[in-house]
C-alpha positions in Angstrom: -33.8 88.1 84.7 -31.8 85.9 82.3 -32.9 83.4 79.7 -32.2 79.8 80.4 -30.8 77.6 77.7 -31.5 73.8 77.7 -30.4 71.7 74.8 -29.9 74.8 72.6 -33.4 76.2 73.2 -34.0 79.5 75.0 -36.8 79.4 77.6 -38.7 82.4 78.7 -37.1 84.5 81.4 -37.7 83.0 84.8 -38.7 85.2 87.7 -35.8 86.4 89.8 -35.2 84.3 92.9 -36.4 85.6 96.2 -33.9 87.8 98.2 -33.2 85.0 100.6 -31.7 82.9 97.9 -29.4 85.4 96.2 -26.4 84.8 98.6 -26.3 81.1 98.0 -27.8 80.5 94.6 -25.0 82.5 92.9 -22.3 80.2 94.5 -24.3 77.2 93.4 -24.6 78.4 89.8 -20.9 79.0 89.8 -20.1 75.6 91.2 -22.6 73.8 89.0 -20.4 74.6 86.0 -17.5 77.1 86.4 -16.8 77.1 82.7 -20.3 78.1 81.6 -20.3 81.1 79.2 -16.8 80.7 77.7 -16.4 80.3 74.0 -14.4 77.6 72.3 -11.3 79.8 71.7 -11.2 80.8 75.4 -11.5 77.1 76.4 -8.7 76.0 74.2 -6.5 78.8 75.5 -7.4 77.7 79.0 -6.3 74.2 78.2 -3.0 75.3 76.6 -2.1 77.6 79.5 -3.1 74.9 82.0 -0.4 72.6 80.6 2.3 75.3 80.8 1.3 76.5 84.2 1.1 73.1 85.8 4.2 71.8 84.0 2.5 68.7 82.6 4.6 68.6 79.5 4.0 70.3 76.1 3.2 66.9 74.5 -0.2 67.2 76.3 -1.0 70.7 75.0 -3.4 69.5 72.2 -5.0 66.9 74.6 -5.8 69.5 77.2 -7.2 72.0 74.6 -9.7 69.3 73.6 -10.3 68.4 77.3 -11.2 72.0 78.2 -14.0 72.0 75.6 -15.3 68.7 77.0 -15.0 70.0 80.6 -17.6 72.7 79.7 -19.9 70.3 77.9 -19.1 66.6 78.0 -21.4 65.9 75.1 -19.8 68.4 72.7 -17.9 65.6 71.1 -21.2 64.6 69.4 -21.5 68.0 67.6 -21.2 67.8 63.9 -18.5 70.4 63.8 -16.5 68.9 66.6 -12.9 67.9 65.8 -13.8 64.5 67.3 -16.1 64.1 64.3 -13.9 65.7 61.7 -10.5 64.3 62.6 -10.2 60.5 62.0 -7.1 60.4 64.2 -9.3 61.1 67.2 -11.6 58.1 66.6 -10.2 56.2 69.6 -10.9 59.2 71.9 -14.4 59.6 70.4 -15.2 55.9 71.0 -14.0 56.1 74.6 -16.2 59.1 75.3 -19.2 57.5 73.6 -18.7 54.2 75.5 -18.6 56.1 78.7 -22.3 57.0 78.1 -23.5 53.8 76.7 -21.7 51.4 79.1 -21.7 53.1 82.4 -20.3 50.1 84.3 -17.3 49.6 82.0 -14.3 51.0 83.9 -10.6 50.0 84.5 -9.8 47.2 86.9 -8.0 49.7 89.1 -11.3 51.6 89.7 -13.2 48.5 90.6 -10.3 47.5 93.0 -10.8 50.8 94.6 -14.5 50.2 94.9 -13.9 46.8 96.5 -11.5 48.5 99.0 -14.1 51.1 100.0 -16.7 48.3 100.3 -14.5 46.4 102.7 -14.0 49.7 104.7 -17.8 49.8 105.0 -17.8 46.2 106.2 -15.2 47.2 108.9 -17.5 50.0 110.0 -20.5 47.7 110.6 -18.5 44.9 112.1 -16.9 47.3 114.6 -20.3 48.4 115.8 -22.0 45.0 116.4 -19.0 42.8 117.5 -20.0 43.7 121.0 -23.6 42.4 120.7 -22.8 38.8 121.6 -20.0 39.8 124.0 -22.3 41.9 126.1 -23.7 39.0 128.0 -20.2 37.8 129.1 -17.9 40.8 129.6 -20.2 42.7 132.0 -20.1 39.8 134.4 -16.4 39.3 133.9 -15.8 42.9 134.9 -18.4 43.0 137.6 -20.5 45.8 136.1 -23.7 43.8 135.4 -25.5 45.6 138.2 -24.4 49.1 137.2 -26.5 49.7 134.1 -25.3 53.2 133.4 -21.6 52.1 133.6 -22.4 49.1 131.3 -24.1 51.5 128.8 -21.2 53.9 129.0 -18.7 51.2 128.1 -20.8 50.1 125.2 -21.4 53.6 123.9 -17.9 54.9 124.3 -16.9 54.6 120.5 -19.9 56.8 119.5 -19.1 59.4 122.1 -15.6 59.6 120.7 -16.9 59.9 117.1 -19.2 62.8 118.1 -16.7 64.9 120.1 -13.4 64.0 118.5 -13.4 61.5 115.7 -15.6 63.4 113.2 -13.7 66.6 113.8 -10.3 64.9 113.2 -11.3 64.1 109.7 -10.3 67.4 108.2 -6.8 67.7 109.6 -6.1 64.0 108.9 -7.2 64.4 105.3 -5.2 67.6 105.0 -1.9 66.1 106.1 -2.2 62.4 105.1 -4.6 62.4 102.2 -7.6 60.2 101.7 -5.5 57.0 101.5 -3.5 57.9 104.6 -6.5 58.7 106.6 -8.2 55.4 105.7 -5.0 53.6 106.5 -4.6 55.2 109.9 -8.2 54.7 110.9 -8.1 51.1 109.9 -4.9 50.5 111.9 -6.6 52.1 114.9 -9.7 49.9 114.4 -7.5 46.8 114.2 -5.4 47.6 117.3 -8.4 48.7 119.4 -10.4 45.6 118.5 -7.4 43.5 119.6 -7.1 45.6 122.7 -10.7 44.9 123.6 -10.0 41.2 123.6 -7.0 41.7 125.9 -8.6 44.0 128.5 -8.6 42.9 132.2 -10.8 45.6 133.8 -13.8 47.6 132.8 -11.6 50.8 132.8 -9.4 49.3 130.1 -12.4 48.2 128.1 -13.8 51.7 128.4 -10.6 53.3 127.1 -10.1 50.8 124.2 -13.7 51.2 123.1 -13.4 55.0 123.3 -10.2 54.9 121.1 -12.1 52.7 118.7 -14.1 55.8 117.9 -11.0 57.3 116.4 -11.1 54.6 113.9 -14.8 54.7 113.2 -15.3 58.5 112.9 -12.6 59.5 110.3 -13.2 56.3 108.3 -17.0 56.9 108.1 -16.4 60.4 106.8 -13.5 59.7 104.5 -14.3 56.6 102.5 -17.5 57.9 100.8 -15.6 61.1 99.9 -12.6 59.2 98.6 -14.8 56.9 96.5 -16.8 59.8 95.0 -13.7 61.8 94.2 -12.2 58.9 92.2 -15.2 57.7 90.3 -16.8 59.2 87.2 -20.3 60.7 87.4 -22.1 57.8 85.8 -21.6 55.5 88.8 -21.0 58.0 91.6 -24.6 58.2 92.7 -24.7 54.5 93.7 -21.6 54.8 95.9 -23.6 56.3 98.8 -25.9 53.3 98.6 -22.8 51.1 98.5 -21.6 52.4 101.8 -24.9 51.8 103.5 -25.3 48.3 102.0 -21.9 47.0 102.9 -22.1 48.6 106.4 -25.3 46.5 106.8 -23.2 43.5 105.7 -20.6 44.3 108.3 -23.4 44.5 110.9 -24.5 41.1 109.9 -20.9 39.7 110.2 -20.6 41.1 113.7 -23.8 39.2 114.7 -22.8 36.1 112.9 -19.4 35.9 114.6 -21.2 36.1 118.0 -22.7 32.7 117.1 -19.6 31.3 115.4 -17.4 32.1 118.4 -19.8 31.2 121.1 -18.3 27.7 121.8 -14.7 28.9 122.1 -13.5 27.5 125.4 -14.7 24.6 127.5 -17.5 24.6 130.0 -15.3 26.0 132.8 -13.7 29.0 131.0 -16.1 29.7 128.1 -17.3 32.9 129.7 -13.7 34.1 130.1 -12.6 33.4 126.5 -15.4 33.5 124.0 -16.4 37.2 124.4 -12.7 38.2 123.9 -12.7 36.5 120.5 -16.0 38.2 119.6 -14.8 41.7 120.3 -11.5 41.0 118.6 -13.0 39.4 115.5 -13.1 42.6 113.4 -9.3 43.1 113.7 -8.3 41.3 110.5 -10.6 43.0 108.0 -9.1 46.5 108.6 -5.6 45.0 107.9 -6.9 43.8 104.5 -8.2 47.3 103.8 -4.7 48.7 104.8 -3.0 46.4 102.3 -5.4 47.2 99.5 -5.4 51.0 100.1 -1.6 51.0 99.8 -1.9 50.0 96.1 -4.9 52.2 95.3 -4.4 55.6 93.7 -4.8 58.8 95.8 -7.7 61.1 95.2 -6.9 63.4 92.3 -8.8 66.2 94.1 -6.5 65.9 97.1 -3.4 66.0 94.9 -4.7 69.2 93.2 -5.3 70.8 96.5 -1.7 70.2 97.3 -0.6 71.6 93.9 0.6 68.3 92.6 -1.0 68.2 89.2 1.3 65.6 87.7 0.4 63.0 90.3 -3.3 64.0 90.0 -3.1 63.3 86.3 -1.4 60.0 86.8 -4.1 58.9 89.3 -6.9 59.8 86.8 -5.1 57.9 84.0 -5.2 54.8 86.2 -8.9 55.4 87.0 -10.2 56.2 83.4 -10.0 54.3 80.2 -8.4 57.1 78.1 -6.2 60.1 78.5 -8.9 62.4 77.2 -11.2 61.4 80.0 -8.5 61.9 82.6 -7.5 65.3 81.1 -11.2 66.4 81.0 -11.8 65.5 84.6 -8.5 67.0 85.8 -9.2 70.4 84.3 -12.8 70.4 85.5 -11.7 69.6 89.1 -9.2 72.4 88.8 -11.6 75.1 87.8 -14.2 73.8 90.4 -11.6 74.1 93.2 -10.7 77.6 92.0 -14.3 78.6 92.2 -14.7 77.2 95.7 -11.6 79.1 96.8 -13.0 82.4 95.4 -16.3 81.8 97.3 -14.6 80.8 100.5 -12.4 84.0 100.6 -15.4 86.3 100.6 -17.9 84.3 102.6 -18.1 82.8 106.1 -19.5 79.4 105.1 -20.1 78.2 108.7 -22.1 81.3 109.6 -24.2 81.0 106.4 -25.3 77.5 107.3 -27.4 79.1 110.0 -28.1 82.6 108.7 -29.4 81.8 105.2 -32.9 80.6 105.3 -32.4 78.1 102.5 -29.4 76.6 104.3 -31.3 76.5 107.7 -34.1 74.5 106.1 -31.7 72.0 104.6 -29.9 71.6 107.9 -33.2 71.2 109.7 -34.4 68.5 107.3 -31.0 66.7 107.4 -30.9 66.7 111.2 -34.5 65.4 111.4 -33.7 62.3 109.3 -30.3 61.8 111.0 -31.7 62.0 114.5 -34.7 59.9 113.7 -32.4 57.2 112.3 -31.3 56.8 115.9 -34.6 57.4 117.7 -36.4 54.9 115.5 -34.6 52.3 117.7 -32.7 50.3 115.2 -29.4 50.5 117.1 -31.0 49.2 120.2 -31.6 46.0 118.3 -28.2 46.1 116.6 -26.3 46.5 119.9 -28.5 44.9 122.6 -30.7 42.3 120.8 -28.9 39.4 122.5 -29.4 40.9 125.9 -33.1 41.6 125.3 -33.7 38.1 123.9 -32.0 36.2 126.7 -33.8 38.2 129.3 -32.9 37.1 132.8 -31.8 33.7 131.8 -28.1 32.8 132.2 -27.9 29.2 130.9 -25.8 28.7 127.8 -28.7 27.3 125.7 -30.8 30.5 126.3 -27.8 32.7 125.4 -27.1 30.6 122.3 -30.8 31.1 121.2 -30.5 34.8 121.8 -27.3 35.0 119.6 -29.0 33.0 116.9 -31.9 35.4 117.0 -29.6 38.4 116.7 -27.8 36.8 113.8 -31.2 36.4 112.0 -31.8 40.1 112.6 -28.5 41.0 111.0 -29.1 38.8 108.0 -32.6 40.3 107.4 -31.1 43.8 107.8 -28.6 43.1 105.0 -30.9 41.2 102.6 -33.6 43.9 102.7 -31.0 46.7 102.3 -30.4 45.4 98.7 -33.7 46.6 97.3 -33.0 50.1 98.6 -30.7 50.7 95.6 -33.8 50.8 93.5 -36.5 52.0 95.9 -34.8 55.2 97.0 -34.9 56.6 93.5 -38.1 55.0 92.4 -40.3 56.1 95.3 -38.3 59.1 96.6 -36.8 59.9 99.9 -39.8 61.6 101.6 -42.3 59.0 100.4 -40.1 56.1 101.7 -39.8 57.7 105.1 -43.5 58.5 105.3 -44.4 54.9 104.4 -41.9 53.2 106.7 -42.1 55.2 109.9 -45.6 54.2 110.8 -44.7 50.6 110.0 -41.6 50.8 112.2 -43.8 52.2 115.0 -46.2 49.2 114.5 -43.2 46.8 114.5 -41.8 48.3 117.7 -45.3 48.1 119.3 -45.5 44.4 118.3 -42.1 43.8 119.8 -43.3 45.5 123.0 -46.5 43.5 123.3 -44.9 40.1 122.4 -42.1 40.7 124.9 -44.7 40.6 127.7 -45.6 37.0 126.7 -43.4 34.5 128.4 -41.8 31.9 126.1 -41.3 28.3 126.9 -37.9 27.1 128.1 -36.6 25.8 124.7 -38.3 28.4 122.5 -37.1 31.7 121.1 -38.9 34.8 122.5 -41.9 35.9 120.5 -40.5 39.4 120.5 -38.1 38.2 117.8 -41.1 38.4 115.4 -41.4 42.1 115.9 -37.6 42.6 115.6 -37.5 40.8 112.3 -40.4 42.7 110.9 -38.8 46.0 112.0 -35.6 45.0 110.1 -37.6 44.2 107.0 -39.2 47.7 107.1 -36.2 49.7 108.3 -33.6 48.5 105.8 -35.1 49.8 102.5 -36.4 53.0 104.1 -34.8 54.9 107.0 -31.6 52.8 106.7 -30.2 54.4 103.5 -32.2 57.6 103.3 -30.4 59.8 105.9 -26.9 59.9 104.4 -28.3 60.1 100.8 -30.6 63.0 101.8 -27.9 64.8 103.8 -25.4 64.5 100.9 -27.7 66.2 98.4 -29.8 68.8 100.3 -27.0 71.3 101.1 -25.8 73.8 98.5 -22.4 72.8 97.0 -20.4 75.5 98.7 -21.3 74.5 102.3 -21.9 70.7 101.7 -18.8 69.6 103.5 -19.7 71.7 106.6 -23.4 70.6 106.5 -22.3 66.9 106.3 -19.8 67.3 109.1 -22.6 68.7 111.4 -25.1 66.0 110.3 -22.6 63.2 110.9 -21.5 64.5 114.3 -25.1 64.8 115.4 -26.0 61.3 114.3 -23.0 59.9 116.2 -24.0 61.9 119.3 -27.5 60.5 119.3 -26.2 57.1 118.6 -24.1 57.5 121.8 -27.2 58.8 123.7 -29.3 55.8 122.7 -26.6 53.3 123.5 -25.8 54.6 127.0 -29.5 55.0 128.0 -30.9 51.7 126.9 -29.6 49.4 129.7 -31.0 51.6 132.6 -34.1 52.4 130.5 -34.9 48.7 129.8 -34.2 47.8 133.4 -36.6 50.4 134.6 -39.6 50.0 132.4 -38.8 46.7 130.7 -40.8 45.9 127.6 -42.4 49.4 127.6 -39.1 50.7 126.4 -40.0 49.3 122.9 -43.3 51.1 123.2 -41.4 54.4 123.9 -39.5 53.9 120.6 -42.8 53.1 118.8 -44.0 56.5 120.0 -40.8 58.2 118.8 -41.4 56.7 115.4 -44.8 58.4 115.3 -43.0 61.7 116.2 -40.6 61.1 113.4 -43.4 60.6 111.0 -45.0 63.9 112.0 -41.7 65.8 111.7 -41.0 64.3 108.3 -44.5 65.0 107.1 -44.3 68.7 108.1 -40.6 69.7 107.7 -38.8 67.3 105.3 -39.3 68.1 101.5 -38.6 65.7 98.7 -35.2 65.9 97.0 -35.4 63.2 94.4 -34.9 64.3 90.7 -34.2 67.9 91.7 -31.5 70.0 90.1 -29.4 72.4 92.0 -31.6 75.4 91.3 -34.8 73.4 92.0 -33.3 72.4 95.4 -32.8 76.0 96.2 -36.4 76.7 95.4 -37.6 73.7 97.5 -35.7 74.7 100.6 -36.6 78.4 100.3 -40.2 77.5 101.0 -41.0 78.8 104.5 -41.4 76.0 107.2 -45.0 77.1 107.7 -45.9 76.5 104.0 -44.0 73.2 104.0 -45.9 72.1 107.1 -49.3 73.1 105.5 -48.3 71.2 102.4 -47.7 68.1 104.6 -51.1 68.5 106.2 -52.8 68.8 102.8 -50.9 65.8 101.5 -52.0 63.7 104.5 -55.6 64.8 104.0 -55.4 64.0 100.3 -54.0 60.5 101.1 -56.9 59.7 103.4 -59.4 61.2 101.1 -58.1 59.4 98.0 -56.8 56.1 99.3 -59.0 55.5 102.4 -62.3 57.1 101.6 -62.1 56.8 97.8 -62.7 60.5 97.1 -61.9 60.9 93.3 -62.3 64.7 93.1 -59.4 65.9 95.2 -56.3 66.8 93.2 -52.7 66.0 94.4 -51.4 68.8 96.6 -48.6 70.9 95.1 -45.8 72.5 97.1 -45.3 76.1 95.9 -41.7 76.8 95.1 -40.4 79.8 93.3 -37.1 80.6 91.7 -35.2 79.1 88.7 -36.3 75.6 87.8 -33.8 74.9 85.1 -30.1 75.3 84.4 -27.8 75.0 81.5 -25.1 72.5 82.4 -23.3 70.1 80.1 -22.5 67.8 83.0 -26.2 67.5 83.8 -27.0 66.6 80.2 -24.2 64.1 80.2 -25.8 62.3 83.2 -29.2 62.4 81.6 -27.6 60.9 78.4 -26.1 58.1 80.6 -29.5 57.4 82.1 -28.7 58.9 85.5 -31.2 61.1 87.4 -30.3 64.8 87.1 -30.2 65.3 90.9 -26.9 63.3 90.9 -25.3 66.3 89.4 -25.0 67.9 92.8 -22.1 65.6 93.7 -20.1 65.8 90.5 -16.4 65.9 91.3 -17.1 66.8 94.9 
C-alpha cells in the first residue's frame, strides 16, 4: 500500500485494489503521468537528451529542460523556487503559462481554424445521413422498388452496413499511412464523389453501390475527426470537442432535411419526380470539398508525426497550435513519454484479449455497448431517415409530400436547437441521470406518436403524429443524443481506449444498419404499432441503464477503475435501491430514506500535475482521461 499525495499533502494509505484490477490499474497509473516520481535533475536531463536524440537543435536545449519539468507538473511554474519566478527573462513564458489557465479560450487562430474544419466535417457527417430523407419518396418509384420494402430498406441502409463491416476497420490503416489530415481528405473526397454518384444513378443497383461506397467516407471520417481534434487541442478545451462533434452532426442532419424542402420544386410538373430527388441526394457534395481545402492548410497531428519519428515536424505543428514555444515543447515531450509508455505496455500485453478477460474492462464494454445500441433502438434514426415517408403516408400528391418534408425539416431544426443545452447538461446532471430521465420520456413520446398516427388528419393538415416526433426530438437531443460517444470515450482504461472505441463505434453502425433496413417492412406490416415497439424498447433501455450503466461524471482514472470493478450484480442492486429511493423520496414524500451509495473499492485519488492543471483551469477532473490521447 502506498501513500497518495495530493497538493503536497500525504493521505493515509489506501487499501490495495482488488486482484481483478491489478492488471489494468498499473497501465492506467503509468499512462496518467509517465513522468511521475522523477526529480528535477532527472527531468532536466531528460529534456537535454531529448533535444540531442531527436535532433531538434541545441538552441532548444534550455527550453526543453524547462519543458520537461512542466510536463511532469504543469503548475510547477507557480512554485516560489521555480526559475519562471526567479529569472526575469522568462517573464513572457510565465505569462503565457498563466494565461493558459485563466483564459482557456484564448488560442492561436490556426487552432480555431482547425476547430472550424473539424466542425464542418461533422456537418458533412450529418448531412450525408439525412440527404436521402426527402429523396426516399421519389427514387423508390423511379427505380421501381416501391413494392419491395426489404430492397428499399437495403438501399437506404447500405452506408451503415459498409461502416460496420469495412469503414470503421479501415480507419487504422488509413491513419497509419496517410495521417489524420490525409484520412480526412480521402474520406471527404469519397463522400463528395459518392453523393454526386447517387444523383447520377439510373438503376437501383447503381444506387445501392454508390450508397454502400458512401460508407467508406462516413466510417473513417467519424472515427478520425474527433481524434484529430483532441490530439491538436490543449487540455483546457479538449473536453468540449466530443460535444462539438455531436452538436455539429445534428446541424448537418438539420441541413439534410432543410435541403429536402429547398430542392423540392426543382423541375416542372412533368419531370419533378425525376430531377428533384437527384439534387437532394447530391446536395452534400460541396461541403466535403470545403473540408478538403481547409484540411490542406491545417497542421498535421503532432502525435502522428511522433509515431512516425518526425519530431521536428511535430514541434512545428505544436508551435502553430500554441501561443508560445514553451507550451509547444512541454506538450511535445509529454506526448513522447506517453507514447513510449503505451509501447511498453503493448509489447507485454494482448490488449484486445484484455478487453474481454479483465472484469473491469468487460463492465466498461458492457455499459458502452448498452448506451450505443440503445441510441439506435430508441428510434431516433427512424425519424431522421424515414420521417417524410411516415408523414406522407399513402398519399402521393405533391402538396402532401411537401407538408411531409416541411414536418421533417421541423424535426431537424428542433434536434439541433435542443442539442445546444447538452454542452451544459451532460456535466451538470451526469451521464447516467440524463439517460434515466430521458428514456422514459422518449418512450412516452414514441407512444404518443403511435397513438396520434392512428388519427386520420384532414387533407390540408399535417399529421398529428408530428407532435410526438417533435416532443421526441426535444427529449432526445440533450440526453441520449450526446451521451453515448462521451460515455464510451471515458469509460475504458487508457491503454485499451482505442480498441474499446473501435468496437463501440462498429456496433453502433451495425445497429444503425439493422434499424434502417428493417423499418420499411416493419412499418408496412404493423403500421403505427411500430412506434409502439420502439416505445417498449425505450423502457428496455431504461431498465438496462438503471441496472448496468454506472455514472462516470467527475471521476478520475483510479475512481473509474473502482466503479467498473463493482460486480454487475451489485451494480444492479444499487439501481434497484436507487429506483426505490426515488419513488419513496420524490413520489411518496418519505423523508427518512438516505440516498443509496454504490460501494466501490480501490484507490480514489491520484497525484497528477495534469489533473491539478485542469482543476486550476476550471475543468472537471474526469477530462484528464483524454489528455493527449
